[in-house]
VOVEXFI-633008 format. One record per residue (C-alpha): x, y, z; residue in three letters. Coordinates in Angstrom, 2 decimals. Example, Ala and Ser with C-alpha at 12.3 -4.5 7.8 and 13.67 -1.06 7.14 Angstrom:
<rs>
[[12.30 -4.50 7.80] ALA];
[[13.67 -1.06 7.14] SER];
</rs>
This chain:
<rs>
[[-0.02 0.01 -0.05] UNK];
[[1.43 3.38 -0.95] UNK];
[[1.80 6.34 1.47] UNK];
[[-1.25 8.22 0.17] UNK];
[[-3.44 5.27 0.44] UNK];
[[-2.26 4.76 4.12] UNK];
[[-3.19 8.33 4.89] UNK];
[[-6.62 7.85 3.35] UNK];
[[-7.30 4.85 5.65] UNK];
[[-6.06 6.98 8.59] UNK];
[[-8.35 9.83 7.87] UNK];
[[-11.30 7.73 7.07] UNK];
[[-11.06 5.62 10.21] UNK];
[[-9.73 8.01 12.84] UNK];
[[-10.28 11.75 12.28] UNK];
[[-11.70 13.91 9.54] UNK];
[[-9.77 16.85 8.06] UNK];
[[-10.87 19.22 10.92] UNK];
[[-9.45 16.95 13.45] UNK];
[[-6.16 16.72 11.64] UNK];
[[-5.72 20.41 11.57] UNK];
[[-6.48 20.60 15.25] UNK];
[[-3.85 18.09 16.02] UNK];
[[-1.30 19.69 13.69] UNK];
[[-1.90 23.00 15.56] UNK];
[[-2.04 21.84 19.04] UNK];
[[0.58 19.04 18.89] UNK];
[[3.16 20.74 16.69] UNK];
[[6.81 20.18 17.43] UNK];
[[8.58 22.42 19.94] UNK];
[[9.98 25.86 19.30] UNK];
[[12.65 26.67 16.72] UNK];
[[15.44 25.99 19.18] UNK];
[[14.42 22.24 19.15] UNK];
[[13.80 22.17 15.40] UNK];
[[17.21 23.63 14.63] UNK];
[[18.80 20.96 16.82] UNK];
[[17.33 18.08 14.98] UNK];
[[18.27 19.69 11.67] UNK];
[[21.95 19.90 12.50] UNK];
[[24.03 17.91 9.91] UNK];
[[26.91 17.00 12.29] UNK];
[[25.14 14.29 14.34] UNK];
[[27.54 12.31 16.41] UNK];
[[27.63 8.88 18.12] UNK];
[[28.77 8.26 21.69] UNK];
[[28.19 9.44 25.22] UNK];
[[25.90 8.73 28.13] UNK];
[[22.69 10.54 28.61] UNK];
[[21.50 10.72 32.18] UNK];
[[17.88 11.48 32.80] UNK];
[[16.00 11.87 36.14] UNK];
[[13.11 9.61 37.03] UNK];
[[10.97 10.84 39.88] UNK];
[[9.72 7.50 40.89] UNK];
[[10.57 3.74 40.61] UNK];
[[8.59 1.98 37.86] UNK];
[[6.20 -0.61 39.09] UNK];
[[7.35 -2.90 36.30] UNK];
[[9.28 -2.80 32.90] UNK];
[[6.92 -5.41 31.38] UNK];
[[4.76 -3.61 28.76] UNK];
[[1.68 -5.56 29.96] UNK];
[[2.04 -3.88 33.36] UNK];
[[3.39 -0.47 32.50] UNK];
[[0.50 1.58 33.86] UNK];
[[2.56 4.43 35.53] UNK];
[[4.42 7.18 33.70] UNK];
[[7.80 6.03 35.09] UNK];
[[7.40 2.65 33.51] UNK];
[[6.20 4.05 30.28] UNK];
[[9.16 6.32 29.99] UNK];
[[11.57 3.35 30.07] UNK];
[[9.44 0.87 28.38] UNK];
[[9.21 3.11 25.24] UNK];
[[12.89 2.95 24.90] UNK];
[[13.18 -0.79 25.29] UNK];
[[10.44 -2.01 23.16] UNK];
[[8.71 -1.40 19.78] UNK];
[[5.15 -2.09 18.54] UNK];
[[3.40 -2.19 15.25] UNK];
[[3.13 1.62 15.06] UNK];
[[4.67 4.55 16.69] UNK];
[[3.79 8.27 17.02] UNK];
[[5.42 10.91 14.85] UNK];
[[6.10 14.48 15.99] UNK];
[[2.50 15.41 15.36] UNK];
[[1.15 12.39 17.28] UNK];
[[-0.08 10.63 14.05] UNK];
[[0.53 6.82 14.04] UNK];
[[3.27 5.83 11.56] UNK];
[[5.00 2.58 10.73] UNK];
[[7.24 0.92 13.45] UNK];
[[7.64 -2.87 13.26] UNK];
[[4.77 -2.85 10.75] UNK];
[[6.12 -1.44 7.49] UNK];
[[2.58 -0.76 6.28] UNK];
[[-1.03 -1.82 6.88] UNK];
[[-4.47 -1.80 5.41] UNK];
[[-7.99 -1.81 6.72] UNK];
[[-11.23 -3.24 5.28] UNK];
[[-13.82 -0.63 4.18] UNK];
[[-16.02 -1.45 7.24] UNK];
[[-13.05 -0.80 9.65] UNK];
[[-13.25 -4.40 11.16] UNK];
[[-10.29 -6.10 9.63] UNK];
[[-6.83 -4.78 9.91] UNK];
[[-3.84 -6.33 8.22] UNK];
[[-0.33 -5.42 9.28] UNK];
[[2.80 -6.34 7.14] UNK];
[[5.91 -6.72 9.39] UNK];
[[9.43 -5.65 8.60] UNK];
[[11.70 -8.54 7.86] UNK];
[[14.85 -9.12 9.79] UNK];
[[13.83 -7.25 13.00] UNK];
[[15.41 -8.99 15.93] UNK];
[[14.88 -9.09 19.66] UNK];
[[17.71 -8.07 21.82] UNK];
[[18.69 -11.61 22.49] UNK];
[[18.96 -12.29 18.65] UNK];
[[15.70 -13.94 17.51] UNK];
[[13.81 -12.51 14.50] UNK];
[[10.35 -11.17 15.16] UNK];
[[7.37 -12.74 13.56] UNK];
[[3.64 -12.21 13.41] UNK];
[[3.27 -15.08 15.88] UNK];
[[5.02 -12.94 18.48] UNK];
[[2.45 -10.30 18.16] UNK];
[[-0.29 -12.90 18.42] UNK];
[[1.38 -14.08 21.65] UNK];
[[1.98 -10.64 23.01] UNK];
[[-1.64 -9.40 22.51] UNK];
[[-3.07 -12.70 23.73] UNK];
[[-0.94 -12.50 26.76] UNK];
[[-2.26 -9.01 27.43] UNK];
[[-5.67 -10.31 27.27] UNK];
[[-5.10 -13.39 29.33] UNK];
[[-6.81 -13.01 32.83] UNK];
[[-3.76 -14.75 34.35] UNK];
[[-1.58 -11.85 33.25] UNK];
[[-3.79 -9.43 35.26] UNK];
[[-2.97 -6.47 32.89] UNK];
[[-4.92 -3.39 33.76] UNK];
[[-4.96 -2.40 30.03] UNK];
[[-6.46 -5.51 28.63] UNK];
[[-9.94 -3.96 28.05] UNK];
[[-8.39 -1.74 25.31] UNK];
[[-8.39 -4.97 23.20] UNK];
[[-11.95 -5.90 24.16] UNK];
[[-13.18 -5.28 20.58] UNK];
[[-10.92 -7.86 19.06] UNK];
[[-13.04 -10.78 17.99] UNK];
[[-13.03 -13.55 20.48] UNK];
[[-11.38 -11.43 23.28] UNK];
[[-14.28 -11.57 25.66] UNK];
[[-14.67 -15.40 25.09] UNK];
[[-11.03 -15.87 25.69] UNK];
[[-11.06 -13.78 28.84] UNK];
[[-14.03 -15.61 30.36] UNK];
[[-12.26 -18.99 29.46] UNK];
[[-14.93 -19.84 26.92] UNK];
[[-12.35 -20.02 24.09] UNK];
[[-8.75 -21.40 24.09] UNK];
[[-7.40 -18.55 21.82] UNK];
[[-8.36 -15.11 20.62] UNK];
[[-10.11 -15.65 17.27] UNK];
[[-9.47 -12.22 15.92] UNK];
[[-5.63 -12.45 16.26] UNK];
[[-4.09 -14.39 13.36] UNK];
[[-0.59 -14.83 11.90] UNK];
[[-1.50 -15.27 8.18] UNK];
[[2.15 -16.00 7.46] UNK];
[[5.49 -15.34 9.12] UNK];
[[5.39 -11.53 8.52] UNK];
[[1.55 -10.81 8.26] UNK];
[[-0.56 -10.15 11.27] UNK];
[[-4.41 -9.76 10.93] UNK];
[[-6.60 -8.27 13.67] UNK];
[[-10.38 -8.68 13.32] UNK];
[[-12.73 -6.53 15.40] UNK];
[[-16.41 -7.11 16.37] UNK];
[[-17.11 -3.38 15.88] UNK];
[[-15.18 -0.40 14.56] UNK];
[[-12.73 0.91 17.10] UNK];
[[-11.81 4.46 16.15] UNK];
[[-8.80 4.78 18.30] UNK];
[[-7.12 1.44 17.39] UNK];
[[-4.08 2.76 15.65] UNK];
[[-3.37 5.19 18.34] UNK];
[[-3.74 2.45 20.95] UNK];
[[-1.30 0.28 19.11] UNK];
[[1.24 2.90 19.68] UNK];
[[0.98 2.86 23.42] UNK];
[[3.70 1.49 25.65] UNK];
[[1.59 -1.55 26.63] UNK];
[[1.16 -2.79 23.09] UNK];
[[4.81 -3.78 22.40] UNK];
[[5.93 -7.07 21.28] UNK];
[[7.65 -9.47 23.65] UNK];
[[9.48 -12.80 23.20] UNK];
[[7.60 -15.73 24.63] UNK];
[[10.60 -17.84 25.52] UNK];
[[11.97 -15.06 27.59] UNK];
[[8.85 -14.00 29.26] UNK];
[[8.05 -17.62 30.29] UNK];
[[11.38 -18.12 31.96] UNK];
[[10.95 -18.96 35.54] UNK];
[[14.22 -17.87 36.92] UNK];
[[14.02 -14.18 36.04] UNK];
[[10.77 -12.02 36.33] UNK];
[[10.32 -10.42 32.86] UNK];
[[9.23 -7.17 34.41] UNK];
[[12.71 -6.86 36.08] UNK];
[[14.86 -8.12 33.07] UNK];
[[13.04 -7.13 30.01] UNK];
[[13.93 -8.08 26.44] UNK];
[[12.45 -6.14 23.52] UNK];
[[13.31 -4.74 20.11] UNK];
[[13.84 -1.17 21.06] UNK];
[[16.70 1.15 20.29] UNK];
[[18.13 0.52 23.72] UNK];
[[18.49 -2.81 25.64] UNK];
[[18.30 -3.42 29.29] UNK];
[[21.48 -3.63 31.35] UNK];
[[20.57 -3.25 35.02] UNK];
[[18.00 -1.94 37.51] UNK];
[[18.92 -0.94 40.99] UNK];
[[15.61 -0.34 42.71] UNK];
[[14.85 3.27 43.69] UNK];
[[18.45 4.17 42.49] UNK];
[[18.95 3.82 38.77] UNK];
[[18.16 2.00 35.47] UNK];
[[20.84 1.52 32.82] UNK];
[[20.06 0.95 29.08] UNK];
[[22.68 0.31 26.39] UNK];
[[22.51 1.18 22.66] UNK];
[[21.14 -1.68 20.69] UNK];
[[23.55 -1.71 17.70] UNK];
[[21.50 -4.05 15.64] UNK];
[[18.35 -1.78 15.88] UNK];
[[16.25 -2.02 12.69] UNK];
[[16.32 1.78 12.24] UNK];
[[19.99 1.85 12.71] UNK];
[[21.89 2.03 16.11] UNK];
[[20.98 5.08 18.26] UNK];
[[23.42 7.94 18.55] UNK];
[[23.87 7.50 22.33] UNK];
[[25.95 4.65 23.75] UNK];
[[23.87 4.53 27.10] UNK];
[[20.90 6.07 28.75] UNK];
[[20.75 6.15 32.60] UNK];
[[17.73 6.94 34.69] UNK];
[[18.51 8.40 38.07] UNK];
[[15.61 7.48 40.36] UNK];
[[13.91 9.38 43.17] UNK];
[[15.06 12.96 43.15] UNK];
[[12.65 15.67 44.08] UNK];
[[12.31 18.37 41.44] UNK];
[[14.44 20.89 43.39] UNK];
[[17.25 18.34 44.01] UNK];
[[17.02 17.46 40.32] UNK];
[[17.60 20.97 39.24] UNK];
[[20.66 21.21 41.55] UNK];
[[22.05 17.98 40.10] UNK];
[[21.49 19.29 36.54] UNK];
[[23.29 22.58 37.37] UNK];
[[26.33 20.51 38.74] UNK];
[[26.36 18.70 35.34] UNK];
[[25.20 15.43 36.70] UNK];
[[22.10 15.29 34.57] UNK];
[[21.46 16.05 30.82] UNK];
[[17.88 17.39 31.69] UNK];
[[15.84 18.63 34.57] UNK];
[[12.16 19.61 35.24] UNK];
[[11.71 23.15 36.04] UNK];
[[10.24 23.46 39.64] UNK];
[[7.41 25.80 39.98] UNK];
[[9.28 27.66 42.57] UNK];
[[12.18 28.40 40.17] UNK];
[[10.25 29.63 37.12] UNK];
[[10.89 33.32 37.74] UNK];
[[14.61 32.72 38.45] UNK];
[[15.05 30.63 35.48] UNK];
[[13.36 33.14 33.12] UNK];
[[15.31 36.14 34.50] UNK];
[[18.73 35.04 36.01] UNK];
[[21.64 35.10 33.50] UNK];
[[23.03 31.81 34.87] UNK];
[[20.30 29.92 32.94] UNK];
[[20.84 31.60 29.58] UNK];
[[23.25 28.82 28.28] UNK];
[[20.64 26.05 28.88] UNK];
[[17.89 25.05 26.46] UNK];
[[14.51 25.79 28.00] UNK];
[[11.56 23.97 26.35] UNK];
[[7.85 24.47 27.16] UNK];
[[4.81 22.55 25.82] UNK];
[[1.25 22.12 26.98] UNK];
[[0.51 18.55 27.82] UNK];
[[-2.45 16.04 27.53] UNK];
[[-2.67 15.89 31.24] UNK];
[[-5.10 16.58 34.13] UNK];
[[-4.31 16.70 37.77] UNK];
[[-7.32 16.01 39.99] UNK];
[[-8.38 15.60 43.63] UNK];
[[-10.44 12.39 43.48] UNK];
[[-13.24 11.26 45.79] UNK];
[[-13.98 7.56 46.50] UNK];
[[-17.58 7.78 45.52] UNK];
[[-18.23 4.49 47.24] UNK];
[[-17.24 5.83 50.68] UNK];
[[-19.20 8.27 52.90] UNK];
[[-19.47 11.21 52.77] UNK];
[[-18.57 11.20 49.09] UNK];
[[-21.44 8.88 48.25] UNK];
[[-23.42 12.11 48.45] UNK];
[[-23.16 14.10 45.20] UNK];
[[-23.84 17.48 47.01] UNK];
[[-20.85 16.88 49.30] UNK];
[[-18.68 16.39 46.16] UNK];
[[-20.08 19.56 44.56] UNK];
[[-19.58 21.43 47.76] UNK];
[[-15.93 20.57 47.83] UNK];
[[-15.48 21.59 44.26] UNK];
[[-16.88 25.07 45.01] UNK];
[[-14.77 25.38 48.18] UNK];
[[-11.32 25.20 46.47] UNK];
[[-9.69 28.26 45.05] UNK];
[[-7.69 26.41 42.33] UNK];
[[-6.99 29.55 40.42] UNK];
[[-4.91 30.77 43.39] UNK];
[[-3.19 27.39 43.66] UNK];
[[-2.04 27.57 40.04] UNK];
[[-1.08 31.27 40.33] UNK];
[[0.52 31.46 43.71] UNK];
[[1.81 28.00 44.51] UNK];
[[2.62 26.59 41.07] UNK];
[[3.78 30.11 39.78] UNK];
[[1.55 29.82 36.62] UNK];
[[3.40 26.76 35.13] UNK];
[[0.06 25.04 34.47] UNK];
[[-3.34 25.84 33.07] UNK];
[[-6.36 25.84 35.42] UNK];
[[-8.64 22.95 34.68] UNK];
[[-12.36 23.70 34.53] UNK];
[[-13.36 20.57 32.66] UNK];
[[-11.80 17.18 32.30] UNK];
[[-10.17 17.10 28.79] UNK];
[[-7.03 19.24 28.38] UNK];
[[-6.62 21.77 25.67] UNK];
[[-5.09 20.03 22.67] UNK];
[[-7.14 17.01 23.03] UNK];
[[-9.78 16.45 20.24] UNK];
[[-13.11 17.24 21.97] UNK];
[[-11.88 19.70 24.22] UNK];
[[-14.65 22.21 24.95] UNK];
[[-13.45 25.81 25.80] UNK];
[[-17.12 26.84 26.76] UNK];
[[-17.06 24.52 29.79] UNK];
[[-16.91 26.62 32.99] UNK];
[[-17.03 23.86 35.50] UNK];
[[-16.72 24.91 39.19] UNK];
[[-15.42 28.11 40.30] UNK];
[[-14.37 29.36 43.78] UNK];
[[-17.62 30.12 45.63] UNK];
[[-17.39 29.30 49.33] UNK];
[[-21.11 30.55 49.99] UNK];
[[-22.44 28.00 47.38] UNK];
[[-20.16 25.33 49.03] UNK];
[[-21.68 26.06 52.42] UNK];
[[-25.27 25.95 50.87] UNK];
[[-24.64 22.51 49.27] UNK];
[[-23.02 21.08 52.39] UNK];
[[-26.09 22.17 54.39] UNK];
[[-28.38 20.60 51.77] UNK];
[[-26.45 17.37 52.17] UNK];
[[-27.05 17.43 56.00] UNK];
[[-23.71 18.82 57.13] UNK];
[[-24.46 22.47 57.98] UNK];
[[-21.09 24.23 58.73] UNK];
[[-19.46 20.77 58.48] UNK];
[[-21.33 19.39 61.63] UNK];
[[-21.53 15.62 61.47] UNK];
[[-18.65 15.28 58.99] UNK];
[[-15.71 13.19 60.17] UNK];
[[-12.16 14.30 59.62] UNK];
[[-11.15 13.36 56.14] UNK];
[[-7.68 12.01 55.14] UNK];
[[-6.31 13.59 51.96] UNK];
[[-3.67 11.37 50.50] UNK];
[[-0.84 12.29 48.03] UNK];
[[2.52 11.12 46.75] UNK];
[[4.62 13.44 44.66] UNK];
[[8.27 14.56 44.36] UNK];
[[7.05 18.04 43.27] UNK];
[[8.03 20.71 45.91] UNK];
[[4.61 22.34 45.52] UNK];
[[2.71 19.15 46.56] UNK];
[[2.70 19.88 50.35] UNK];
[[1.65 23.43 49.83] UNK];
[[-1.15 22.51 47.44] UNK];
[[-2.48 19.97 49.98] UNK];
[[-2.33 22.70 52.75] UNK];
[[-4.40 25.11 50.44] UNK];
[[-6.98 22.32 50.16] UNK];
[[-6.97 21.87 54.04] UNK];
[[-7.32 25.64 54.50] UNK];
[[-10.11 26.20 51.90] UNK];
[[-12.10 23.24 53.26] UNK];
[[-11.62 24.46 56.83] UNK];
[[-13.30 27.66 55.85] UNK];
[[-16.58 25.78 55.23] UNK];
[[-16.21 23.56 58.36] UNK];
[[-14.46 20.59 57.01] UNK];
[[-11.34 19.06 58.76] UNK];
[[-8.69 17.62 56.48] UNK];
[[-5.78 15.52 57.66] UNK];
[[-2.90 15.48 55.06] UNK];
[[-1.37 12.16 54.46] UNK];
[[1.71 11.43 52.27] UNK];
[[2.60 7.92 50.96] UNK];
[[6.17 7.25 51.09] UNK];
[[6.52 6.49 47.44] UNK];
[[4.52 5.73 44.30] UNK];
[[4.26 1.92 44.66] UNK];
[[2.89 2.37 48.20] UNK];
[[0.34 4.96 46.95] UNK];
[[-0.66 2.76 44.18] UNK];
[[-1.36 -0.12 46.48] UNK];
[[-3.60 2.10 48.57] UNK];
[[-5.47 3.36 45.52] UNK];
[[-5.98 -0.15 44.17] UNK];
[[-7.48 -1.14 47.64] UNK];
[[-9.71 1.88 47.58] UNK];
[[-8.28 3.02 50.95] UNK];
[[-8.05 6.84 50.47] UNK];
[[-11.46 8.67 50.58] UNK];
[[-9.81 11.70 49.06] UNK];
[[-6.56 11.86 47.02] UNK];
[[-4.33 13.70 44.66] UNK];
[[-3.61 12.03 41.37] UNK];
[[-2.59 12.99 37.80] UNK];
[[-3.30 11.39 34.52] UNK];
[[-1.02 11.74 31.55] UNK];
[[-2.88 10.68 28.42] UNK];
[[-1.22 7.99 26.46] UNK];
[[-2.58 8.82 23.10] UNK];
[[-4.27 11.91 21.60] UNK];
[[-7.81 10.54 21.87] UNK];
[[-10.63 11.41 24.47] UNK];
[[-11.13 7.60 24.88] UNK];
[[-7.79 7.51 26.73] UNK];
[[-9.18 9.69 29.39] UNK];
[[-12.92 8.77 29.70] UNK];
[[-12.55 4.97 29.43] UNK];
[[-9.64 4.30 31.93] UNK];
[[-10.77 7.03 34.45] UNK];
[[-14.58 6.80 34.37] UNK];
[[-15.75 3.49 32.79] UNK];
[[-17.17 1.39 35.62] UNK];
[[-15.15 -1.74 35.08] UNK];
[[-11.84 0.07 34.51] UNK];
[[-9.22 -0.82 37.06] UNK];
[[-7.83 2.69 36.77] UNK];
[[-11.17 4.22 37.87] UNK];
[[-9.67 5.38 41.13] UNK];
[[-12.85 7.16 42.12] UNK];
[[-14.94 3.97 41.79] UNK];
[[-17.36 5.91 39.77] UNK];
[[-20.35 3.80 38.64] UNK];
[[-22.78 5.25 36.09] UNK];
[[-24.44 2.84 33.51] UNK];
[[-25.56 5.74 31.29] UNK];
[[-22.02 7.15 31.05] UNK];
[[-20.64 3.60 30.33] UNK];
[[-23.19 3.21 27.44] UNK];
[[-22.10 6.60 25.89] UNK];
[[-18.42 5.85 26.19] UNK];
[[-18.97 2.49 24.42] UNK];
[[-20.90 4.28 21.79] UNK];
[[-18.23 6.88 21.17] UNK];
[[-15.49 4.19 20.90] UNK];
[[-17.10 2.78 17.77] UNK];
[[-18.34 5.95 16.19] UNK];
[[-16.50 6.67 12.90] UNK];
[[-18.10 10.12 12.30] UNK];
[[-15.70 12.59 13.87] UNK];
[[-18.19 15.35 14.81] UNK];
[[-20.78 12.83 16.20] UNK];
[[-18.03 11.20 18.25] UNK];
[[-16.85 14.61 19.75] UNK];
[[-20.44 15.39 20.62] UNK];
[[-20.73 12.10 22.48] UNK];
[[-17.58 12.88 24.53] UNK];
[[-18.70 16.27 25.31] UNK];
[[-21.91 14.85 26.73] UNK];
[[-19.95 12.51 28.85] UNK];
[[-17.70 15.36 30.11] UNK];
[[-20.83 17.59 31.10] UNK];
[[-22.53 14.68 32.96] UNK];
[[-19.56 13.71 34.74] UNK];
[[-18.79 17.24 35.91] UNK];
[[-22.27 17.48 37.37] UNK];
[[-21.61 14.22 39.31] UNK];
[[-18.43 15.85 40.56] UNK];
[[-16.37 12.62 41.30] UNK];
[[-13.32 14.70 41.45] UNK];
[[-11.95 18.27 41.54] UNK];
[[-10.11 19.15 38.32] UNK];
[[-7.13 21.31 39.41] UNK];
[[-4.85 21.96 36.40] UNK];
[[-3.30 20.73 33.11] UNK];
[[0.46 20.46 33.21] UNK];
[[2.76 22.19 31.00] UNK];
[[6.03 20.43 29.95] UNK];
[[8.83 22.61 31.09] UNK];
[[12.39 21.27 31.08] UNK];
[[15.97 22.53 30.90] UNK];
[[18.55 20.74 28.72] UNK];
[[22.27 21.06 28.82] UNK];
[[23.50 23.19 25.83] UNK];
[[25.20 20.19 24.11] UNK];
[[21.94 18.09 23.93] UNK];
[[20.40 17.78 20.48] UNK];
[[17.52 16.04 18.85] UNK];
[[14.89 16.23 21.74] UNK];
[[11.35 15.82 20.17] UNK];
[[8.51 16.73 22.60] UNK];
[[4.91 16.39 21.80] UNK];
[[1.71 17.13 23.78] UNK];
[[1.73 13.45 24.83] UNK];
[[4.64 14.28 27.18] UNK];
[[7.81 12.99 28.58] UNK];
[[7.03 9.22 28.12] UNK];
[[7.09 9.51 24.38] UNK];
[[10.35 11.35 23.90] UNK];
[[12.27 9.09 21.50] UNK];
[[15.85 8.78 22.86] UNK];
[[16.89 7.14 19.62] UNK];
[[16.84 10.63 18.10] UNK];
[[18.87 12.28 20.71] UNK];
[[22.65 12.95 20.30] UNK];
[[25.39 15.04 22.13] UNK];
[[27.03 17.81 20.13] UNK];
[[30.40 17.11 21.70] UNK];
[[32.17 13.83 21.17] UNK];
[[30.48 12.19 24.13] UNK];
[[29.96 13.79 27.52] UNK];
[[32.45 13.47 30.38] UNK];
[[30.69 10.50 31.94] UNK];
[[31.56 7.06 30.75] UNK];
[[29.15 4.32 30.16] UNK];
[[28.36 2.40 33.34] UNK];
[[29.13 -1.31 33.70] UNK];
</rs>
């Protein structure tokens, strides 16, 4: 299939022309400084690139990469059928090209020949059948399995009524066919996610080494070591099918807070650093930062304060609405975060197809909050128990944000106890168990599609539905939108979902993050989209000088 025909399939089945222009405008590559770097003709091989990682990944197995720390690393170790380009359009990866039937139900992917896993074996279509079947297998316990629920036979396989997934077939050594039960508009974007990578069966099923701790993929970098809560080391895969990456090694230093990260960066120990909110003014105005590359990009992200809707007092919608009106989130973003985020009034972030700029959401109105609390039977907070507000973040603003919530809610008679989990894995266990009644959490969208927000966070049966929100009508509309091939009708369905959910108030939308990083002046080839830090392709990065001063680690 030629390139033009591929694009026709892409437009017909995913987005119309209006959607494409929206994505091109909102997901365009970074500023000229980044573009000029990638255009430089004198790219060099060599050097070690050291990146900070704010938390220890839960696993490096794609089937279990459900946190941002895992996704950042997994995307360097593994490849899938497709990948995102700089505009977040799916383009070929291990599939050289593909075609879809006119009804959108049958997708045929033609694999590149000669691609090898890091341990030396060639990748075949059977490897994808195995990888996707494993993702769907209840024994794997993957939290993203439902993204493949529309594959023919997936539900029967998951309920153990079938021995295989009928809609996954290796037609020959290099041809994979995926058959759906209904059109799934986001399929190509889903296939570019970190979870949908190909894995080798013989390595996964070894009993002596857990695959999530000793991963083997086909990516531009291969796994060397993982020292828990300290560092992860990856080496260049010299037999990579796109050509070996420029860097010799990528190291992830784990666990530094954002302020510590910046100090390590300024000492030359890191090639990049997040910009702490407390340092924004200084970085913009102090001459010491002029030699560094400063990149900024709005992200497909929402930070929210969630309520466990199955636990009192948050079983009462009026209590949830009262808490929404009680919080001055504009002041939090302006005064605590120093404006390095966009205040969130709805759910979808700017840049996401379906974003509705007319939504006003909840605004700071303590009087209305007191009225709703009284209507719920808790006048001036009387009868409400003290509520634990849980969080876990390395951001220096985290504690101050929680204190702002405590103070704003105290003004309407609510007592808040601030609780901090020691690390992300501990916090994740608490969330999985439904322990926190109120909690601070962020969602970084994996793909530029509203389905990646509404389905994981709001669908009743999603394991990532941390608020335990249950609404059969919302479930029905989400399912309808997933199969809707008309772009404008699909957007209207998602806007209906957003307005209904906002009225139910299962969380407080606080802000949408902005990617804001500093890079050493010799770093080149950084490519950032609105999908964020987990999709930066390290295979494109190189160092202008002939390697940096740090040698590759053993």
